[in-house]
N, C-alpha and C positions, 0 to 999 in steps of 0.2 A: 390380418385384420384390419378392415380400413378403418372402422370406429371403436373406439374404446369406452368403456363404461368410466367416467369420471369419478374420482373421491368426493364423497360430500365434504363441503368446507368447514364442517363443524361435527359434534361428536352427535350420535344417535338421539341422546337425551338432551339436547341443547335447546330446543325447541318448547320444551316442556314448560308449564301445563298446557300450552296451546296445541301443541301437536306431541303425541307421545312418542317415546323411543321404541316400543315395539313396532308401531305403524311405520315409521321412519325406517327401522331395519328391513322390514317387509318390503316396503314401497322401493326403496334404493334398490336392496339387495336380491330381490326376486323379480319385480315388476320391471324397473327399469334395465335390470339386467339381462332379463329375457327379451325386451325390445331391442336392446343392442345385439344381442346373439342374433337374433330373428333376421334383423336388419341385414347384417353382415352375412348370413346365409344366403338371403334372398337375393342380394348383388353379387355374389362371388363369381366370378369368371365372366363379368359382364362389364361394359364400360364405363357403369357406375361407380366402380370400386375405387375409381382413382377421382371423384367428384366430391365437392364439398356437400354437407346435409342442405345447406340452403339451395344451392345447384339443384340436387334432387327434388327438394320439395315443390321448387318453382316449375317444373314441369312433371309433377306427380300425376297428372291425367294421362300421360303416356305409359306409365308404368303400373305394375300389379298390385292387388290390393295389399299383398303381403309388405310390399314396399311403403304403401300409403300409411298403413295402419303402424307397421314398426319403424318406419322413418320419422312419422309424427310423433309417435311416443319417446324415441330416442331425442330428439331436439327438444320436445316440450318439457321433458324432465331435466334436461341439461340447464334450461332457463329456471325451472321451477326452482332448485335447489340453490341456485346463486342470487336469486331475488329474496330471500329469506336470510335473517340473520338472528342469534340469539339476541343482538345488540338492537334489533330493529323497531318497527313501530313510530308511533309520533307523526307527526305532521311534515308532508315533504317540502322540502326548501330548495333554493337553488333554481335552474332551468325548468325543471320538469314540474316544481311548485307552481311556478308563474305560468307554464302551460296550462296546468288543472285547473288553475282560478280563472285563466282566460277562455278556456275551452268548455267548462262545465259551471261557469259562475262562483262555484266555490269547492273547497274539499269536502264539505259535508255533502254538498249536490252530487260530486262525484262518487263519494262511497255509497250513496243511496243506488247510483244507478249502475254503478259496477254489482254491488251485492244482490241487485234485481236481475241481472244478467246471470249471475253465478246460480242463484236460487230456481230461476226461471228456465235453465237448459235441463230439457226433460232426459231422464236417463243420465247416461255417462257422457263427460265432455269438460270443458275448459270455458274459462271466463276471460277476457284480453283486453287490455288496454294497449292500444298500438298507434303507431303515427305514420302519418303520410309523407311523401317526399318534401312537403313544405314546414313540416314538423307539426302540424294539427295533429291533436289526440281524437280518439274516437274509441267507444266500447263495443266490444261484440262478444260472440261466443260461437263455438264450434261444437260439433258432436264428436264424438270417440277420440280419438287422436289426431284429428284434423287440427291445422292452425291456420292463420291468416297470412302466411307465405305461401301458402298452396295456391295453385291455378284454378282450382276447384273452389277455392272460399268465396263465400257470399260478398263478403268485405274484406279486401285486401289490404295489407299494411305490415309493418315491421312491428312484432310484439317488443314491448318493453316491459310488461308485468304481466302474469299469467297465473291463473288459480286452478287448479286441479280439482274436479269436482266428482270424479270417480268415486264410487264408494270405497275403494281401496284405500283412497287416500285419508278417509276419515272414519270410517264406520267403527273400527275396536273402540274408539274414545266417543264418539258422538252418537253412533247408531244411527238412526233416521234423521237426527237433527242437523241437517246442513247448514241452515241459518245460524247456527252456533258455531259451527265450523268457520263461516265465513266470516262472523264476527271476530272470532279468535285470530284470524288470518291477519288483520289489520296489526294487529301486536309483533308480529314478527317481519313484516315487509321491510327489506332492506334498501331504502330510499336512497341510497349511496349507488348501488348498482343500478336502480332503476335510473338515474341520473346519468349515468355512465353510458346505459343502453338509448337514452333518449339525446345525447350528445354525439354517439357514435353513427 
């Protein structure tokens, strides 16, 4: 199989109380696992089974809905697990902290705008912090499992931070209180990983 489900970099309960263990177990072991399996099934026997996920997403308009949905779900969750940590939270420092202050005036202004993008995404989707080729940061959101690497994205760029706002990401603990889930997310962001993605 071309793509493998990555292990979580921490225990299921490591992000509690912000994200509960049962949600993490289902989210990773059921949802992410299904995206991985379905992506592999969709590309089996095609020229795509030797390509990177980034290459597939860059030309997603040429491929089936199954590849779009499951390829996005695979990539998005791979990023999502790594940009969270039980030692996360706080204020970003280093290059990404400087870039956030430069492009959004302040960290607080960035948080307000990012939270608005996450809360304002109707139905299922993601909120993103992305960088362009010059290192400039922008906030955007995408529906379903789309992301800014896709050639069909309204706003394109390289994701360095993403928040899953599908109900399966938070409903067991937060029910319909998406803003509470968004507020809790700030407590678990792994800014070291975001910095590494910004530098990459």
